[in-house]
Backbone as JSON Lines, residues from 0, in Angstrom:
{"i":0,"aa":"M","n":[0.85,-1.19,0.0],"ca":[0.0,0.0,0.0],"c":[0.89,1.24,0.0]}
{"i":1,"aa":"F","n":[0.65,2.14,-0.93],"ca":[1.43,3.37,-1.05],"c":[0.92,4.41,-0.07]}
{"i":2,"aa":"Q","n":[1.86,5.02,0.63],"ca":[1.47,6.05,1.59],"c":[2.37,7.27,1.38]}
{"i":3,"aa":"E","n":[1.74,8.44,1.28],"ca":[2.51,9.67,1.07],"c":[3.23,10.06,2.36]}
{"i":4,"aa":"P","n":[4.44,10.6,2.24],"ca":[5.09,11.12,3.43],"c":[4.27,12.28,4.01]}
{"i":5,"aa":"V","n":[4.27,12.39,5.32],"ca":[3.47,13.42,5.99],"c":[3.91,14.81,5.55]}
{"i":6,"aa":"E","n":[5.21,15.0,5.26],"ca":[5.7,16.32,4.86],"c":[4.99,16.8,3.59]}
{"i":7,"aa":"D","n":[4.71,15.88,2.67],"ca":[4.05,16.25,1.41],"c":[2.6,16.65,1.62]}
{"i":8,"aa":"L","n":[1.99,16.13,2.68],"ca":[0.59,16.46,2.94],"c":[0.42,17.92,3.34]}
{"i":9,"aa":"D","n":[1.43,18.5,3.98],"ca":[1.32,19.88,4.45],"c":[1.01,20.84,3.32]}
{"i":10,"aa":"A","n":[1.57,20.6,2.15],"ca":[1.32,21.47,1.01],"c":[-0.12,21.35,0.51]}
{"i":11,"aa":"K","n":[-0.76,20.23,0.79],"ca":[-2.12,19.99,0.32],"c":[-3.19,20.48,1.3]}
{"i":12,"aa":"V","n":[-2.79,20.88,2.48],"ca":[-3.75,21.32,3.49],"c":[-4.07,22.79,3.25]}
{"i":13,"aa":"P","n":[-5.34,23.13,3.01],"ca":[-5.7,24.54,2.81],"c":[-5.38,25.36,4.07]}
{"i":14,"aa":"A","n":[-5.04,26.61,3.88],"ca":[-4.71,27.48,5.0],"c":[-5.95,27.83,5.82]}
{"i":15,"aa":"E","n":[-7.07,28.03,5.16],"ca":[-8.29,28.37,5.87],"c":[-9.52,28.12,5.01]}
{"i":16,"aa":"F","n":[-10.66,28.13,5.68],"ca":[-11.95,27.95,5.02],"c":[-12.83,29.14,5.32]}
{"i":17,"aa":"L","n":[-13.75,29.42,4.41],"ca":[-14.82,30.39,4.67],"c":[-15.99,29.6,5.24]}
{"i":18,"aa":"I","n":[-16.57,30.12,6.3],"ca":[-17.64,29.42,7.0],"c":[-18.89,30.29,7.03]}
{"i":19,"aa":"S","n":[-20.02,29.64,6.87],"ca":[-21.32,30.28,7.08],"c":[-22.03,29.5,8.17]}
{"i":20,"aa":"V","n":[-22.72,30.21,9.03],"ca":[-23.42,29.6,10.17],"c":[-24.92,29.75,9.95]}
{"i":21,"aa":"I","n":[-25.66,28.67,10.16],"ca":[-27.12,28.73,10.07],"c":[-27.66,28.83,11.48]}
{"i":22,"aa":"M","n":[-28.29,29.97,11.77],"ca":[-28.91,30.21,13.08],"c":[-30.42,30.1,12.92]}
{"i":23,"aa":"Q","n":[-31.06,29.52,13.92],"ca":[-32.51,29.33,13.86],"c":[-33.17,29.97,15.07]}
{"i":24,"aa":"S","n":[-34.23,30.71,14.8],"ca":[-35.05,31.27,15.89],"c":[-36.41,30.59,15.83]}
{"i":25,"aa":"A","n":[-36.93,30.26,17.01],"ca":[-38.23,29.6,17.1],"c":[-38.91,30.09,18.38]}
{"i":26,"aa":"P","n":[-40.23,29.98,18.45],"ca":[-40.92,30.36,19.68],"c":[-40.4,29.51,20.85]}
{"i":27,"aa":"S","n":[-40.25,30.15,21.99],"ca":[-39.7,29.48,23.16],"c":[-40.79,28.85,24.01]}
{"i":28,"aa":"N","n":[-40.46,27.73,24.64],"ca":[-41.37,27.11,25.61],"c":[-41.19,27.72,26.99]}
{"i":29,"aa":"N","n":[-40.18,28.55,27.14],"ca":[-39.88,29.21,28.41],"c":[-40.79,30.42,28.57]}
{"i":30,"aa":"P","n":[-41.49,30.55,29.7],"ca":[-42.39,31.7,29.87],"c":[-41.65,33.04,29.95]}
{"i":31,"aa":"W","n":[-40.34,33.01,30.19],"ca":[-39.57,34.25,30.33],"c":[-38.96,34.7,29.01]}
{"i":32,"aa":"L","n":[-38.98,33.84,28.0],"ca":[-38.41,34.17,26.69],"c":[-39.45,34.03,25.6]}
{"i":33,"aa":"D","n":[-39.45,34.97,24.67],"ca":[-40.35,34.87,23.52],"c":[-39.77,33.96,22.44]}
{"i":34,"aa":"T","n":[-38.45,34.07,22.25],"ca":[-37.78,33.35,21.16],"c":[-36.56,32.61,21.69]}
{"i":35,"aa":"S","n":[-36.35,31.4,21.19],"ca":[-35.12,30.68,21.52],"c":[-34.28,30.57,20.25]}
{"i":36,"aa":"W","n":[-32.97,30.63,20.42],"ca":[-32.03,30.61,19.3],"c":[-31.12,29.4,19.43]}
{"i":37,"aa":"E","n":[-30.71,28.88,18.28],"ca":[-29.7,27.83,18.26],"c":[-28.98,27.85,16.91]}
{"i":38,"aa":"A","n":[-27.73,27.41,16.95],"ca":[-26.99,27.21,15.69],"c":[-27.33,25.8,15.24]}
{"i":39,"aa":"V","n":[-27.8,25.67,14.0],"ca":[-28.23,24.36,13.52],"c":[-27.27,23.75,12.5]}
{"i":40,"aa":"G","n":[-26.29,24.51,12.04],"ca":[-25.34,23.96,11.09],"c":[-24.34,24.98,10.6]}
{"i":41,"aa":"V","n":[-23.31,24.46,9.95],"ca":[-22.31,25.32,9.3],"c":[-22.05,24.77,7.91]}
{"i":42,"aa":"T","n":[-21.69,25.66,7.0],"ca":[-21.26,25.26,5.67],"c":[-19.85,25.79,5.48]}
{"i":43,"aa":"A","n":[-19.07,25.09,4.67],"ca":[-17.67,25.48,4.47],"c":[-17.34,25.5,2.99]}
{"i":44,"aa":"Q","n":[-16.48,26.45,2.64],"ca":[-15.92,26.48,1.28],"c":[-14.49,26.96,1.38]}
{"i":45,"aa":"L","n":[-13.67,26.56,0.42],"ca":[-12.27,26.98,0.43],"c":[-12.18,28.49,0.32]}
{"i":46,"aa":"W","n":[-11.22,29.07,1.05],"ca":[-11.03,30.51,1.02],"c":[-10.3,30.88,-0.26]}
{"i":47,"aa":"D","n":[-10.83,31.86,-0.98],"ca":[-10.24,32.27,-2.25],"c":[-9.3,33.46,-2.13]}
{"i":48,"aa":"G","n":[-9.06,33.93,-0.92],"ca":[-8.15,35.05,-0.71],"c":[-8.86,36.38,-0.55]}
{"i":49,"aa":"A","n":[-10.11,36.48,-0.96],"ca":[-10.86,37.73,-0.82],"c":[-11.27,37.91,0.64]}
{"i":50,"aa":"I","n":[-11.35,39.16,1.06],"ca":[-11.78,39.45,2.43],"c":[-13.29,39.2,2.5]}
{"i":51,"aa":"P","n":[-13.7,38.26,3.38],"ca":[-15.12,37.94,3.43],"c":[-15.94,39.08,4.04]}
{"i":52,"aa":"K","n":[-17.13,39.26,3.51],"ca":[-18.03,40.29,4.01],"c":[-19.09,39.62,4.87]}
{"i":53,"aa":"R","n":[-19.26,40.12,6.09],"ca":[-20.27,39.56,6.98],"c":[-21.65,39.94,6.49]}
{"i":54,"aa":"Q","n":[-22.49,38.93,6.3],"ca":[-23.86,39.15,5.86],"c":[-24.79,38.22,6.62]}
{"i":55,"aa":"V","n":[-26.01,38.68,6.83],"ca":[-27.05,37.85,7.43],"c":[-28.24,37.89,6.49]}
{"i":56,"aa":"S","n":[-28.72,36.71,6.1],"ca":[-29.88,36.67,5.22],"c":[-30.84,35.56,5.66]}
{"i":57,"aa":"L","n":[-32.12,35.85,5.55],"ca":[-33.16,34.88,5.87],"c":[-33.17,33.83,4.76]}
{"i":58,"aa":"I","n":[-33.01,32.55,5.13],"ca":[-32.97,31.51,4.1],"c":[-34.17,30.57,4.16]}
{"i":59,"aa":"H","n":[-34.87,30.55,5.29],"ca":[-36.03,29.66,5.41],"c":[-36.97,30.21,6.48]}
{"i":60,"aa":"E","n":[-38.26,30.13,6.18],"ca":[-39.26,30.57,7.16],"c":[-40.44,29.62,7.08]}
{"i":61,"aa":"Q","n":[-40.81,29.1,8.23],"ca":[-41.98,28.22,8.31],"c":[-42.71,28.56,9.6]}
{"i":62,"aa":"E","n":[-43.89,29.12,9.44],"ca":[-44.67,29.65,10.56],"c":[-43.81,30.63,11.35]}
{"i":63,"aa":"E","n":[-43.54,30.32,12.62],"ca":[-42.77,31.26,13.44],"c":[-41.29,30.89,13.54]}
{"i":64,"aa":"T","n":[-40.89,29.83,12.87],"ca":[-39.49,29.4,12.88],"c":[-38.77,29.99,11.67]}
{"i":65,"aa":"K","n":[-37.62,30.63,11.95],"ca":[-36.85,31.27,10.87],"c":[-35.4,30.8,10.95]}
{"i":66,"aa":"Q","n":[-34.8,30.61,9.78],"ca":[-33.39,30.27,9.71],"c":[-32.65,31.37,8.96]}
{"i":67,"aa":"Y","n":[-31.52,31.78,9.53],"ca":[-30.7,32.85,8.96],"c":[-29.32,32.31,8.64]}
{"i":68,"aa":"L","n":[-28.81,32.7,7.48],"ca":[-27.45,32.34,7.09],"c":[-26.54,33.51,7.43]}
{"i":69,"aa":"N","n":[-25.63,33.28,8.37],"ca":[-24.63,34.28,8.76],"c":[-23.34,33.9,8.06]}
{"i":70,"aa":"S","n":[-22.95,34.65,7.04],"ca":[-21.77,34.28,6.26],"c":[-20.63,35.27,6.49]}
{"i":71,"aa":"G","n":[-19.44,34.84,6.07],"ca":[-18.28,35.72,6.14],"c":[-17.31,35.41,7.26]}
{"i":72,"aa":"F","n":[-17.34,34.19,7.8],"ca":[-16.4,33.82,8.86],"c":[-15.21,33.09,8.26]}
{"i":73,"aa":"R","n":[-14.02,33.39,8.74],"ca":[-12.81,32.69,8.32],"c":[-12.41,31.72,9.42]}
{"i":74,"aa":"L","n":[-12.15,30.49,9.05],"ca":[-11.72,29.47,10.01],"c":[-10.29,29.09,9.7]}
{"i":75,"aa":"Q","n":[-9.41,29.31,10.68],"ca":[-8.0,28.96,10.56],"c":[-7.66,27.97,11.66]}
{"i":76,"aa":"L","n":[-6.64,27.17,11.43],"ca":[-6.15,26.25,12.45],"c":[-4.77,26.72,12.89]}
{"i":77,"aa":"Y","n":[-4.46,26.52,14.17],"ca":[-3.2,26.98,14.75],"c":[-2.48,25.8,15.4]}
{"i":78,"aa":"A","n":[-1.18,25.71,15.18],"ca":[-0.39,24.59,15.68],"c":[-0.46,24.46,17.2]}
{"i":79,"aa":"D","n":[-0.56,25.58,17.91],"ca":[-0.6,25.5,19.37],"c":[-1.95,25.0,19.91]}
{"i":80,"aa":"E","n":[-2.94,24.82,19.05],"ca":[-4.25,24.3,19.45],"c":[-4.43,22.84,19.03]}
{"i":81,"aa":"C","n":[-3.37,22.21,18.52],"ca":[-3.49,20.86,17.97],"c":[-4.05,19.83,18.95]}
{"i":82,"aa":"E","n":[-3.63,19.89,20.19],"ca":[-4.14,18.9,21.15],"c":[-5.65,19.04,21.32]}
{"i":83,"aa":"S","n":[-6.14,20.27,21.32],"ca":[-7.58,20.51,21.44],"c":[-8.32,20.02,20.2]}
{"i":84,"aa":"Y","n":[-7.74,20.24,19.02],"ca":[-8.35,19.71,17.78],"c":[-8.39,18.18,17.83]}
{"i":85,"aa":"Y","n":[-7.3,17.59,18.29],"ca":[-7.21,16.13,18.39],"c":[-8.31,15.59,19.3]}
{"i":86,"aa":"Q","n":[-8.49,16.23,20.46],"ca":[-9.55,15.79,21.39],"c":[-10.92,15.92,20.75]}
{"i":87,"aa":"N","n":[-11.14,16.98,19.99],"ca":[-12.41,17.19,19.3],"c":[-12.64,16.08,18.27]}
{"i":88,"aa":"L","n":[-11.62,15.78,17.47],"ca":[-11.75,14.73,16.45],"c":[-12.01,13.36,17.06]}
{"i":89,"aa":"C","n":[-11.46,13.11,18.24],"ca":[-11.62,11.8,18.9],"c":[-12.92,11.7,19.71]}
{"i":90,"aa":"S","n":[-13.63,12.79,19.85],"ca":[-14.88,12.77,20.63],"c":[-15.96,12.01,19.86]}
{"i":91,"aa":"P","n":[-17.0,11.54,20.56],"ca":[-18.08,10.8,19.88],"c":[-18.77,11.61,18.78]}
{"i":92,"aa":"S","n":[-18.84,12.92,18.94],"ca":[-19.46,13.76,17.89],"c":[-18.61,15.01,17.69]}
{"i":93,"aa":"P","n":[-17.64,14.96,16.76],"ca":[-16.79,16.13,16.49],"c":[-17.65,17.34,16.13]}
{"i":94,"aa":"S","n":[-17.27,18.5,16.66],"ca":[-18.11,19.69,16.52],"c":[-17.34,20.9,16.03]}
{"i":95,"aa":"C","n":[-18.1,21.81,15.42],"ca":[-17.66,23.18,15.18],"c":[-18.29,23.99,16.29]}
{"i":96,"aa":"F","n":[-17.55,24.91,16.84],"ca":[-18.08,25.73,17.92],"c":[-18.34,27.13,17.39]}
{"i":97,"aa":"V","n":[-19.59,27.55,17.5],"ca":[-20.0,28.88,17.06],"c":[-20.09,29.74,18.31]}
{"i":98,"aa":"I","n":[-19.3,30.81,18.35],"ca":[-19.26,31.69,19.51],"c":[-19.99,32.98,19.15]}
{"i":99,"aa":"A","n":[-20.88,33.41,20.05],"ca":[-21.73,34.57,19.75],"c":[-21.83,35.5,20.95]}
{"i":100,"aa":"H","n":[-22.07,36.79,20.64],"ca":[-22.39,37.8,21.65],"c":[-23.9,37.82,21.82]}
{"i":101,"aa":"D","n":[-24.36,38.2,23.0],"ca":[-25.79,38.44,23.19],"c":[-26.05,39.89,22.82]}
{"i":102,"aa":"K","n":[-26.98,40.09,21.9],"ca":[-27.28,41.44,21.41],"c":[-27.96,42.31,22.48]}
{"i":103,"aa":"G","n":[-28.43,41.68,23.55],"ca":[-29.11,42.44,24.6],"c":[-30.59,42.13,24.64]}
{"i":104,"aa":"D","n":[-31.13,41.74,23.51],"ca":[-32.56,41.4,23.45],"c":[-32.75,39.88,23.42]}
{"i":105,"aa":"G","n":[-31.68,39.14,23.7],"ca":[-31.76,37.69,23.7],"c":[-31.35,37.05,22.39]}
{"i":106,"aa":"S","n":[-31.14,37.86,21.36],"ca":[-30.72,37.28,20.08],"c":[-29.2,37.3,19.98]}
{"i":107,"aa":"P","n":[-28.61,36.18,19.53],"ca":[-27.15,36.09,19.46],"c":[-26.6,36.65,18.15]}
{"i":108,"aa":"I","n":[-25.39,37.16,18.24],"ca":[-24.66,37.61,17.05],"c":[-23.37,36.79,16.97]}
{"i":109,"aa":"P","n":[-23.32,35.79,16.08],"ca":[-22.09,35.0,15.96],"c":[-20.92,35.88,15.51]}
{"i":110,"aa":"F","n":[-19.74,35.64,16.11],"ca":[-18.56,36.41,15.7],"c":[-17.34,35.53,15.45]}
{"i":111,"aa":"L","n":[-17.42,34.24,15.79],"ca":[-16.26,33.36,15.63],"c":[-16.71,31.92,15.48]}
{"i":112,"aa":"V","n":[-15.99,31.17,14.65],"ca":[-16.19,29.73,14.53],"c":[-14.83,29.08,14.8]}
{"i":113,"aa":"S","n":[-14.82,28.06,15.66],"ca":[-13.57,27.39,16.03],"c":[-13.79,25.88,16.08]}
{"i":114,"aa":"L","n":[-12.7,25.14,15.93],"ca":[-12.74,23.69,16.09],"c":[-12.08,23.28,17.4]}
{"i":115,"aa":"S","n":[-11.7,24.25,18.21],"ca":[-10.96,24.01,19.44],"c":[-11.87,23.94,20.66]}
{"i":116,"aa":"F","n":[-11.81,22.8,21.38],"ca":[-12.53,22.66,22.65],"c":[-12.09,23.76,23.62]}
{"i":117,"aa":"D","n":[-10.78,23.97,23.69],"ca":[-10.23,24.92,24.66],"c":[-10.7,26.34,24.39]}
{"i":118,"aa":"A","n":[-10.71,26.75,23.13],"ca":[-11.17,28.1,22.79],"c":[-12.65,28.26,23.13]}
{"i":119,"aa":"A","n":[-13.45,27.25,22.79],"ca":[-14.89,27.31,23.09],"c":[-15.12,27.41,24.59]}
{"i":120,"aa":"N","n":[-14.38,26.63,25.36],"ca":[-14.52,26.65,26.81],"c":[-14.11,28.01,27.38]}
{"i":121,"aa":"A","n":[-13.04,28.58,26.86],"ca":[-12.58,29.89,27.35],"c":[-13.63,30.96,27.09]}
{"i":122,"aa":"Y","n":[-14.23,30.96,25.9],"ca":[-15.28,31.94,25.6],"c":[-16.51,31.71,26.47]}
{"i":123,"aa":"Q","n":[-16.85,30.45,26.71],"ca":[-18.02,30.17,27.54],"c":[-17.78,30.64,28.97]}
{"i":124,"aa":"E","n":[-16.57,30.46,29.48],"ca":[-16.25,30.95,30.81],"c":[-16.27,32.47,30.86]}
{"i":125,"aa":"G","n":[-16.06,33.12,29.71],"ca":[-16.12,34.57,29.62],"c":[-17.52,35.08,29.34]}
{"i":126,"aa":"D","n":[-18.53,34.25,29.55],"ca":[-19.95,34.61,29.4],"c":[-20.39,34.86,27.98]}
{"i":127,"aa":"E","n":[-19.69,34.3,27.01],"ca":[-20.18,34.35,25.63],"c":[-21.07,33.13,25.41]}
{"i":128,"aa":"I","n":[-21.88,33.18,24.36],"ca":[-22.76,32.06,24.02],"c":[-21.98,31.14,23.09]}
{"i":129,"aa":"V","n":[-21.95,29.85,23.39],"ca":[-21.23,28.88,22.57],"c":[-22.21,27.79,22.13]}
{"i":130,"aa":"Y","n":[-22.29,27.59,20.82],"ca":[-23.12,26.53,20.24],"c":[-22.19,25.49,19.63]}
{"i":131,"aa":"A","n":[-22.51,24.22,19.83],"ca":[-21.76,23.14,19.19],"c":[-22.63,22.56,18.08]}
{"i":132,"aa":"V","n":[-22.11,22.54,16.87],"ca":[-22.83,21.96,15.73],"c":[-21.96,20.88,15.1]}
{"i":133,"aa":"A","n":[-22.59,19.94,14.43],"ca":[-21.85,18.84,13.8],"c":[-20.82,19.38,12.8]}
{"i":134,"aa":"M","n":[-19.63,18.79,12.86],"ca":[-18.56,19.21,11.96],"c":[-18.79,18.59,10.57]}
{"i":135,"aa":"P","n":[-18.83,19.42,9.52],"ca":[-18.98,18.87,8.17],"c":[-17.78,17.99,7.8]}
{"i":136,"aa":"P","n":[-18.0,16.99,6.94],"ca":[-16.91,16.06,6.57],"c":[-15.66,16.75,6.01]}
{"i":137,"aa":"E","n":[-15.84,17.8,5.21],"ca":[-14.66,18.47,4.63],"c":[-13.82,19.15,5.71]}
{"i":138,"aa":"L","n":[-14.46,19.67,6.75],"ca":[-13.7,20.27,7.85],"c":[-13.04,19.19,8.7]}
{"i":139,"aa":"Y","n":[-13.71,18.06,8.86],"ca":[-13.12,16.95,9.62],"c":[-11.82,16.49,8.94]}
{"i":140,"aa":"R","n":[-11.89,16.27,7.63],"ca":[-10.69,15.82,6.9],"c":[-9.58,16.85,6.97]}
{"i":141,"aa":"W","n":[-9.94,18.13,6.83],"ca":[-8.96,19.21,6.89],"c":[-8.28,19.25,8.25]}
{"i":142,"aa":"C","n":[-9.08,19.21,9.3],"ca":[-8.55,19.25,10.66],"c":[-7.69,18.01,10.94]}
{"i":143,"aa":"E","n":[-8.14,16.87,10.46],"ca":[-7.39,15.63,10.66],"c":[-6.01,15.71,10.01]}
{"i":144,"aa":"L","n":[-5.94,16.21,8.78],"ca":[-4.64,16.38,8.1],"c":[-3.75,17.36,8.86]}
{"i":145,"aa":"F","n":[-4.34,18.44,9.34],"ca":[-3.58,19.44,10.08],"c":[-2.99,18.81,11.35]}
{"i":146,"aa":"V","n":[-3.81,18.06,12.07],"ca":[-3.34,17.41,13.3],"c":[-2.25,16.39,12.99]}
{"i":147,"aa":"L","n":[-2.41,15.61,11.93],"ca":[-1.38,14.65,11.55],"c":[-0.05,15.33,11.24]}
{"i":148,"aa":"N","n":[-0.11,16.51,10.66],"ca":[1.11,17.24,10.3],"c":[1.76,17.99,11.46]}
{"i":149,"aa":"H","n":[0.99,18.37,12.46],"ca":[1.52,19.27,13.49],"c":[1.48,18.76,14.92]}
{"i":150,"aa":"Y","n":[0.83,17.64,15.17],"ca":[0.65,17.21,16.56],"c":[1.42,15.93,16.85]}
{"i":151,"aa":"V","n":[2.2,15.96,17.91],"ca":[2.88,14.78,18.41],"c":[2.44,14.61,19.85]}
{"i":152,"aa":"P","n":[1.65,13.57,20.13],"ca":[1.18,13.39,21.51],"c":[2.35,13.24,22.47]}
{"i":153,"aa":"E","n":[2.19,13.8,23.64],"ca":[3.22,13.72,24.66],"c":[3.2,12.32,25.26]}
{"i":154,"aa":"Q","n":[4.38,11.72,25.37],"ca":[4.46,10.4,25.98],"c":[4.22,10.52,27.47]}
{"i":155,"aa":"K","n":[3.37,9.65,27.97],"ca":[3.12,9.64,29.41],"c":[4.32,8.99,30.08]}
{"i":156,"aa":"K","n":[4.82,9.63,31.13],"ca":[5.97,9.1,31.85],"c":[5.53,8.67,33.23]}
{"i":157,"aa":"K","n":[5.98,7.48,33.61],"ca":[5.69,7.03,34.96],"c":[6.67,7.71,35.9]}
{"i":158,"aa":"R","n":[6.13,8.18,36.98],"ca":[6.97,8.81,37.98],"c":[7.56,7.73,38.87]}
{"i":159,"aa":"R","n":[8.84,7.82,39.11],"ca":[9.49,6.85,39.98],"c":[9.38,7.36,41.41]}
{"i":160,"aa":"L","n":[8.72,6.56,42.23],"ca":[8.55,6.94,43.63],"c":[9.82,6.67,44.41]}
{"i":161,"aa":"K","n":[10.08,7.55,45.36],"ca":[11.24,7.36,46.23],"c":[10.86,6.34,47.3]}
{"i":162,"aa":"D","n":[11.79,5.47,47.6],"ca":[11.54,4.44,48.61],"c":[11.81,5.04,49.99]}
{"i":163,"aa":"W","n":[10.77,5.45,50.67],"ca":[10.92,6.09,51.98],"c":[11.3,5.08,53.06]}
{"i":164,"aa":"R","n":[11.01,3.8,52.81],"ca":[11.36,2.77,53.8],"c":[12.87,2.62,53.91]}
{"i":165,"aa":"K","n":[13.56,2.78,52.8],"ca":[15.01,2.65,52.79],"c":[15.64,3.74,53.65]}
{"i":166,"aa":"K","n":[15.14,4.97,53.53],"ca":[15.67,6.08,54.33],"c":[15.4,5.85,55.81]}
{"i":167,"aa":"A","n":[14.22,5.35,56.14],"ca":[13.86,5.1,57.53],"c":[14.74,4.02,58.14]}
{"i":168,"aa":"A","n":[15.07,2.99,57.34],"ca":[15.92,1.91,57.83],"c":[17.35,2.39,58.08]}
{"i":169,"aa":"D","n":[17.8,3.38,57.3],"ca":[19.14,3.94,57.46],"c":[19.2,4.94,58.6]}
{"i":170,"aa":"G","n":[18.07,5.22,59.24],"ca":[18.04,6.18,60.32],"c":[17.79,7.6,59.86]}
{"i":171,"aa":"G","n":[17.53,7.76,58.57],"ca":[17.25,9.09,58.03],"c":[15.8,9.5,58.3]}
{"i":172,"aa":"E","n":[15.51,10.73,57.97],"ca":[14.15,11.24,58.16],"c":[13.24,10.7,57.07]}
{"i":173,"aa":"R","n":[11.97,10.63,57.42],"ca":[10.97,10.24,56.42],"c":[10.66,11.42,55.52]}
{"i":174,"aa":"A","n":[10.43,11.13,54.27],"ca":[10.11,12.18,53.32],"c":[8.65,12.52,53.39]}
């Protein structure tokens, strides 16, 4: 079986993708909220080098449920986040994380898409809204290639315990 050297794969890995997020608003079952929001999906396309323009457009409406396409997000991968990408890829359901600000009226404004568990967790701890949506296959393959090229898992080392009985037998102090 022929296998390409990993070094050659690096040239084939795209630098970034353009991402669009599908946000859905629907009537809420909560008596304190009129509308509930969720990210229901992402779409990806290769970045062509042009600066993406942020746009929001209504793409589907059925009764009181509306879906909006939020386009113009750039998704890049960073070598220092490889362990987090690896953990995401190994999870039962690999996800894209959509991070959003609360507009103040309960409606979210997405501002970032990431594949990093750690980044999503940091934003959530900072009181931002984080949605996890299924990772599209093309992003999974892209992230997988990136991790293969840049991530080397750290070898677990067993710690050698000091034998405190030996010191006690010699008349020394216990550790």
